[in-house]
C-alpha positions in Angstrom: 0.7 110.7 127.2 -0.1 108.5 124.5 1.8 105.7 126.9 -1.1 106.5 129.7 -3.4 105.6 126.8 -1.8 102.4 126.0 -1.4 101.4 129.1 -5.0 102.8 130.3 -3.6 104.5 132.9 -5.2 108.1 133.7 -8.8 109.5 133.3 -11.1 108.0 130.8 -11.8 109.2 127.8 -15.0 110.5 128.0 -13.8 112.1 131.3 -12.0 114.4 130.1 -13.7 115.4 126.6 -17.2 114.2 126.3 -18.8 112.3 123.4 -17.4 112.3 120.6 -18.0 115.1 117.8 -19.3 117.4 120.6 -16.2 119.0 121.4 -14.0 120.0 118.5 -14.0 124.1 120.1 -13.0 122.4 123.7 -10.2 120.1 122.7 -9.1 123.3 120.2 -9.0 125.2 123.7 -7.0 122.6 125.1 -4.3 122.2 122.9 -3.7 126.0 122.8 -3.4 127.2 126.4 -4.6 127.0 129.6 -7.4 129.8 131.1 -5.5 132.0 133.2 -6.8 135.2 132.8 -10.6 134.4 133.0 -9.8 132.1 136.2 -7.6 135.3 137.7 -10.1 137.8 136.9 -13.1 135.7 138.3 -11.2 134.9 141.7 -10.9 138.3 142.3 -14.5 139.2 141.9 -15.4 136.4 143.8 -13.1 137.2 146.6 -14.0 141.0 146.5 -17.4 140.4 145.9 -18.1 137.8 148.5 -16.4 140.8 151.2 -19.1 142.9 150.5 -21.7 140.2 151.0 -20.1 139.4 154.0 -20.5 143.3 155.3 -23.8 143.7 153.9 -25.2 140.4 155.6 -23.7 140.6 158.8 -25.3 139.5 161.7 -27.7 137.3 158.9 -24.9 135.1 158.2 -21.4 133.5 159.2 -18.4 135.8 158.9 -15.9 135.0 156.1 -13.3 133.3 158.3 -9.9 131.6 156.7 -11.9 128.5 155.9 -14.5 130.2 153.8 -11.6 131.9 152.0 -10.0 128.6 151.1 -13.2 127.5 150.0 -13.8 130.4 147.6 -10.6 130.1 146.2 -10.7 126.2 145.6 -13.7 127.1 143.9 -12.0 129.5 141.4 -9.0 127.7 140.7 -10.5 124.7 139.9 -12.0 126.6 136.8 -8.6 126.5 135.6 -9.5 122.6 134.4 -12.9 123.4 133.2 -11.7 123.0 129.2 -9.9 119.8 130.1 -11.5 117.8 133.0 -15.4 119.5 132.7 -16.8 117.0 134.6 -14.8 117.1 137.8 -14.6 120.4 138.1 -18.2 121.1 137.6 -18.6 118.3 140.4 -15.7 120.3 142.6 -17.2 123.5 142.2 -20.8 122.6 143.5 -19.4 120.7 146.2 -17.0 123.9 147.1 -19.9 125.4 146.9 -22.4 123.7 148.8 -20.1 123.2 151.9 -20.2 127.2 151.7 -23.7 127.6 152.4 -23.9 124.5 154.5 -21.4 126.4 156.9 -23.9 129.4 157.1 -21.7 132.1 155.2 -22.9 134.7 153.0 -24.4 134.4 149.6 -22.7 136.1 147.3 -20.9 135.3 143.7 -20.1 132.3 144.8 -22.5 130.8 142.4 -20.8 132.2 139.4 -17.8 128.9 139.4 -20.7 127.0 139.4 -22.5 128.7 136.5 -19.1 128.9 134.5 -17.9 125.5 135.0 -21.9 124.2 134.6 -21.6 126.2 130.9 -18.3 124.7 129.6 -19.3 121.2 130.8 -22.6 121.4 128.9 -20.5 122.8 125.7 -18.0 120.3 126.1 -21.3 117.6 125.8 -21.0 116.7 129.5 -25.1 117.9 129.5 -26.1 115.0 132.4 -23.0 116.2 134.6 -23.9 119.8 134.5 -27.3 119.2 135.3 -27.0 116.6 138.0 -24.3 118.7 139.7 -26.6 122.2 139.6 -29.1 119.8 140.9 -27.2 118.3 143.7 -26.5 122.0 144.4 -29.8 123.2 144.6 -31.2 120.1 146.6 -28.6 120.9 148.7 -29.4 124.4 149.1 -33.0 123.4 149.8 -32.3 120.6 152.6 -30.0 123.0 154.3 -32.4 125.7 154.4 -35.5 124.3 154.9 -34.2 121.2 157.2 -30.9 120.8 158.7 -30.4 124.8 159.6 -31.2 123.8 162.8 -27.9 121.9 163.3 -25.6 124.1 161.2 -24.2 127.5 161.6 -25.1 130.3 162.3 -26.7 129.5 165.2 -30.3 130.7 166.0 -30.6 130.8 162.3 -34.6 130.2 161.1 -35.8 128.4 158.5 -35.5 130.4 154.8 -38.4 131.5 152.9 -39.7 129.4 150.2 -40.1 132.2 147.5 -36.2 132.8 147.0 -36.3 128.8 145.2 -38.4 129.5 142.4 -36.1 132.3 141.6 -33.0 130.5 142.4 -34.5 127.8 139.6 -35.6 129.9 137.4 -31.6 131.3 137.5 -30.6 127.4 137.0 -32.9 127.3 134.0 -31.5 130.6 132.5 -28.2 129.1 132.7 -28.5 125.4 131.4 -30.8 127.1 128.8 -27.4 129.3 127.2 -25.1 126.7 127.4 -27.4 124.8 125.4 -27.8 127.4 123.2 -24.0 127.7 122.8 -23.2 124.3 122.5 -25.8 123.9 119.5 -24.3 127.0 118.0 -20.6 125.4 118.3 -22.1 121.7 116.8 -23.6 124.2 114.2 -20.3 125.9 113.2 -18.5 122.2 113.7 -20.6 121.3 111.1 -20.2 123.5 108.5 -16.5 123.5 109.1 -16.8 119.6 108.0 -18.6 119.9 105.1 -16.6 123.2 103.9 -14.0 120.6 104.5 -15.3 117.8 102.8 -16.5 120.1 99.6 -12.7 121.3 99.5 -11.7 117.8 99.5 -14.5 116.8 97.1 -13.3 120.1 94.7 -9.6 118.8 94.8 -10.4 114.8 93.9 -12.7 116.7 90.7 -9.5 118.8 89.7 -7.1 115.8 89.8 -9.6 113.3 88.0 -9.9 116.1 85.7 -5.9 116.0 85.4 -5.3 112.8 85.2 -7.9 112.5 82.3 -6.2 115.2 80.7 -3.1 113.7 80.6 -4.5 110.6 79.8 -6.4 111.5 76.6 -3.1 114.0 75.5 -0.3 111.0 75.6 -2.4 108.4 74.5 -2.9 109.7 71.6 0.2 111.2 70.8 1.9 108.0 72.1 -0.3 105.6 69.6 0.9 108.0 67.0 4.8 107.8 68.6 4.1 104.2 68.3 2.9 103.1 64.9 5.3 105.6 63.2 8.1 104.4 65.3 7.3 100.7 63.8 7.2 102.2 60.1 10.2 103.8 60.7 12.2 100.6 61.8 10.6 98.3 59.5 11.4 101.4 56.1 14.9 102.1 57.8 16.9 100.4 55.4 14.3 99.4 52.1 13.1 103.0 52.0 15.3 105.8 54.2 13.0 108.3 52.9 9.6 107.0 54.3 11.4 106.3 57.4 12.8 110.0 57.7 9.0 110.8 57.2 7.7 108.7 60.2 10.6 110.2 62.3 9.2 113.7 61.4 6.0 112.6 62.5 7.4 111.0 65.7 9.3 114.8 66.6 6.0 116.6 65.4 3.8 114.2 67.7 6.2 114.4 70.7 6.4 118.3 70.7 2.6 118.8 70.1 2.4 116.0 73.4 5.2 118.5 75.4 3.3 121.6 74.5 -0.1 120.2 75.8 1.1 118.3 79.2 3.2 121.4 80.0 0.0 123.5 79.8 -2.0 120.7 81.9 0.8 121.2 84.3 0.9 124.8 84.6 -2.7 124.4 86.0 -0.8 123.0 89.4 1.9 125.3 89.3 -0.2 128.1 89.4 -3.8 127.4 90.3 -6.4 130.0 89.5 -4.5 131.7 86.6 -5.6 131.7 83.6 -4.3 129.3 80.6 -1.8 130.5 79.1 -2.7 129.0 75.9 -6.8 128.2 74.9 -8.1 124.8 75.3 -8.6 122.7 72.6 -11.9 122.6 71.1 -13.5 121.3 67.9 -12.0 123.7 65.7 -9.0 121.8 65.7 -10.8 118.7 64.0 -8.5 119.3 61.3 -5.0 118.9 63.3 -6.5 115.7 64.8 -7.3 113.8 61.2 -3.6 115.5 60.1 -2.2 113.4 63.3 -4.7 110.4 62.6 -2.7 110.8 58.5 0.6 110.3 59.9 -0.6 107.2 61.9 -1.7 106.0 58.7 -5.4 106.3 59.4 -7.4 108.5 56.6 -10.5 110.0 58.4 -13.4 111.6 57.2 -15.5 114.9 58.8 -18.9 115.0 58.6 -20.7 118.0 59.5 -19.7 121.6 61.0 -19.7 121.9 65.1 -21.6 124.6 66.4 -20.0 127.2 68.5 -20.0 125.9 72.1 -18.9 126.5 75.7 -15.4 125.9 76.6 -16.2 123.0 78.8 -18.2 120.7 76.1 -15.9 122.3 73.5 -12.9 120.6 75.3 -14.7 117.2 76.4 -16.2 116.8 72.6 -12.7 117.4 71.4 -11.1 114.9 74.1 -13.9 111.9 73.2 -13.3 112.7 69.6 -9.6 112.4 70.6 -9.7 108.9 72.5 -12.3 107.3 69.4 -9.7 107.9 66.8 -6.5 107.1 69.4 -8.4 103.7 69.8 -8.9 103.0 66.3 -5.5 103.0 65.8 -4.6 101.1 68.5 -7.4 98.7 68.4 -8.3 98.6 64.7 -6.8 96.7 61.9 -8.9 99.6 59.7 -6.9 102.3 58.7 -10.5 104.3 57.5 -12.5 106.2 60.3 -15.4 108.3 60.0 -16.4 111.4 62.5 -19.9 112.8 62.1 -21.2 115.9 64.4 -24.8 116.6 64.4 -26.5 119.0 66.4 -29.7 120.7 67.0 -30.6 123.1 69.3 -30.1 120.7 72.9 -28.0 118.6 71.8 -24.6 118.0 70.4 -24.2 114.4 68.8 -20.5 113.1 68.2 -20.1 109.8 66.1 -17.0 108.2 65.5 -16.9 104.9 62.8 -14.2 102.2 62.2 -14.6 99.1 59.6 -12.7 97.2 62.1 -11.9 94.0 62.7 -9.7 94.7 66.0 -6.8 93.8 66.6 -7.3 91.3 69.9 -9.5 90.9 72.8 -9.8 94.7 73.4 -10.5 95.9 70.4 -12.0 99.1 71.0 -10.6 100.1 74.0 -11.8 98.7 77.0 -9.8 100.4 79.2 -9.3 103.7 81.0 -9.9 106.1 77.3 -13.5 104.8 76.9 -14.0 105.5 80.9 -12.7 108.5 80.8 -14.8 109.1 77.5 -17.8 108.5 79.8 -16.8 110.7 83.0 -16.7 113.2 80.5 -19.8 113.1 79.5 -21.5 112.3 82.6 -20.1 115.2 84.2 -21.8 117.7 81.6 -25.5 115.6 82.1 -24.2 113.4 78.5 -24.0 110.1 77.6 -21.5 107.6 75.6 -22.4 104.6 73.8 -19.5 102.1 72.8 -19.9 98.5 71.6 -19.4 96.7 67.6 -21.4 97.7 65.0 -23.4 94.6 63.2 -22.1 95.2 60.5 -18.3 94.9 61.7 -16.1 97.4 63.1 -16.6 99.3 65.9 -19.2 102.9 67.0 -18.5 105.4 69.6 -21.4 108.0 69.9 -21.7 110.5 72.5 -24.4 112.6 73.2 -24.0 115.7 74.9 -26.0 118.5 75.8 -25.6 122.0 74.0 -24.6 125.2 75.7 -23.8 127.7 72.7 -21.3 129.6 73.4 -23.6 132.8 72.7 -25.9 131.9 75.3 -24.0 130.9 78.2 -22.2 135.0 77.7 -26.0 136.0 77.8 -26.4 134.6 81.2 
């Protein structure tokens, strides 16, 4: 099959599958099985029903002979391919039925094969082909019944009444309408499946982004502290072994804490949906941040008391302050920073200042750290402002919508 597609050999794509996006259900059916059972059942019903119709219409229509039974069998067996070649099948069954009627054989369930083929063609997206085939059969029936009957069997047949033509047309319209309704419903199901799949992919992307931010914030802060302390330890290893020992102790504590937080983040990947083993960090851990910054040689003054926050806001606020202090350690000459926490009933304001100046062109951190802070704030409907101050140094100002934990619990 792949070689046929590559070389252009075989039926064209539209002949088999119809317009793109309209027949996902048909493609799924094609890939699973052939409709043997329904075809055998319908073939049996058509043959038995036609025999019964022949007895009821004896003397009015031609008796069933081997050619008539062959036409009935061909029209029914073609339905095996109705899911793979809907256009060919609907025209084939219509042609077989038209020859059957033109030969003067009894009316009966021969029309069921055309109805089922028309239904499948419309559902597969071949509306014009289905309408054309059914229209061809109806026009052929009108011509045979009102003009060509003189030259066709049975001999001595008279012109048909026009009254039944309206009933036949009504049945045709009903079959096409039912097929169109089924097609529209399957298209709706396809759109709903696509929307659910897209929503699942979006949630997965958001989760990956959240985990990436968490890992960046944890590792960037801890590795910055480790880097500074490693430099201090190397510089004082010979001249002040005791201070070098203190630096190594700080490295050990920072790396242990980083490993614990990384393990906590990765546990959410190993066991999705389970409750975390340890609570997510929040602003109640500001003293720990101050202590870690002090080990890296940075003095931090904290002003203001944080309110009780919802877990998501609390975690975002903690990570923003952590990243801001990490940027001071990495990119500023200043060894002093200030964290100011302020809030009212609607917003939480976090301001982190240092006196600078920067250590290079990327002072203040213009990479993933600031981008991560902005993403965290935007996810909560807040904003981040970061840039040099007019009097020197650098400032990070975060404004987050305030959802007090008690209010969230009431909801």
